[in-house]
C-alpha positions in Angstrom: -68.5 -58.4 63.9 -65.0 -59.9 64.5 -63.1 -56.6 65.6 -59.8 -58.5 64.9 -60.6 -59.5 61.7 -61.6 -55.7 60.9 -58.5 -54.5 62.2 -56.2 -56.9 60.3 -58.0 -55.9 57.0 -57.6 -52.2 57.7 -53.9 -53.0 58.5 -53.4 -54.7 55.3 -55.1 -52.1 53.1 -52.7 -49.5 54.8 -49.7 -51.6 54.2 -50.7 -52.1 50.4 -51.2 -48.2 49.9 -47.7 -47.6 51.9 -46.1 -50.1 49.2 -48.0 -48.1 46.6 -46.6 -44.9 47.7 -42.9 -46.1 47.9 -43.1 -47.4 44.5 -44.7 -44.3 43.3 -47.7 -45.9 41.5 -51.0 -44.1 41.0 -49.9 -41.0 38.9 -47.4 -40.0 36.1 -43.8 -39.0 37.3 -43.4 -35.1 37.9 -41.1 -33.8 35.2 -38.3 -31.4 37.1 -36.0 -30.0 34.3 -35.9 -29.4 30.7 -33.4 -32.1 30.4 -36.3 -34.4 31.8 -38.6 -33.1 29.1 -35.8 -33.9 26.5 -35.0 -37.2 27.5 -39.0 -38.4 27.8 -39.7 -36.8 24.2 -36.6 -38.7 22.7 -38.0 -42.1 24.2 -41.7 -41.5 23.4 -41.1 -40.0 20.1 -39.0 -42.1 17.5 -36.4 -40.4 15.8 -36.3 -37.1 17.7 -33.5 -35.2 19.0 -34.0 -32.7 21.4 -32.2 -29.5 21.7 -34.0 -27.3 24.4 -36.7 -28.4 26.9 -39.3 -26.7 29.1 -41.4 -28.0 32.0 -44.7 -26.3 33.0 -45.0 -24.8 36.7 -46.9 -27.7 37.8 -44.5 -30.5 36.4 -47.3 -32.3 34.6 -46.7 -30.8 31.3 -43.6 -30.3 29.2 -42.3 -29.6 25.6 -39.2 -30.2 23.6 -37.9 -28.6 20.4 -35.6 -30.3 18.2 -34.9 -27.4 15.7 -37.1 -24.9 13.8 -40.8 -26.0 14.0 -39.8 -29.2 15.4 -41.8 -29.9 18.5 -42.9 -32.7 21.0 -45.5 -31.9 23.5 -45.8 -34.1 26.6 -48.8 -34.5 28.4 -50.0 -37.2 31.2 -51.9 -39.7 30.5 -52.9 -41.7 33.3 -49.9 -43.1 34.9 -47.8 -42.6 32.0 -47.0 -39.6 29.6 -48.2 -39.0 26.1 -45.8 -37.5 23.5 -47.4 -35.6 20.3 -45.0 -34.5 17.5 -45.6 -31.2 15.8 -43.8 -30.1 12.3 -44.2 -26.5 11.9 -44.9 -25.3 15.1 -44.1 -21.9 16.2 -44.1 -19.5 19.0 -47.2 -17.3 19.0 -46.8 -15.4 22.2 -44.1 -15.1 25.0 -44.4 -13.1 27.9 -43.4 -12.9 31.6 -46.1 -12.7 34.3 -46.5 -13.2 38.1 -46.7 -17.1 37.8 -43.7 -17.7 35.3 -43.1 -17.2 31.6 -46.2 -17.9 29.7 -45.4 -19.4 26.2 -48.2 -19.9 23.5 -47.1 -22.3 21.1 -49.2 -22.6 17.6 -49.2 -26.1 16.8 -51.4 -25.7 13.4 -53.5 -23.0 11.9 -56.4 -24.2 14.2 -54.5 -25.3 17.3 -52.9 -23.3 20.0 -51.5 -24.6 23.4 -50.1 -22.6 26.3 -47.9 -23.5 29.0 -46.4 -21.7 31.8 -42.7 -22.2 32.8 -41.0 -21.0 36.0 -37.8 -20.5 34.2 -37.5 -17.6 31.7 -34.0 -18.5 30.6 -35.4 -21.7 29.6 -38.4 -20.0 27.7 -36.1 -18.1 25.8 -33.8 -20.8 24.8 -36.7 -23.0 23.7 -38.0 -20.3 21.7 -35.0 -19.5 20.0 -34.6 -23.3 19.0 -38.0 -23.6 18.1 -37.8 -20.4 16.0 -34.3 -20.7 14.3 
């Protein structure tokens, strides 16, 4: 075995991994704020205009409300995000807990979705826009 060839191959693999890390390749971008959620929802859902947004404590899930019952739910899909738009969505439950504010959304009569957000003020503003 040629040790120089092995060392050079390992260095090349590590260099490519470093470049991928610098370019933030390999996973979805972490969402930080409600404004990020609104911006992404408007980009992924044609004709949607967001008024309030929330991001989960993990930064992977998000939701944006455009008005009464108008909701875009954002979920990771590989290295990108997927947006699903729902009309007639409503808040089923809203409660504070030790990990943040838990919001249970009723998307359809048979479909519920739960998201925990760290900011209770953003959660209440989101609930107000979705419920008005």
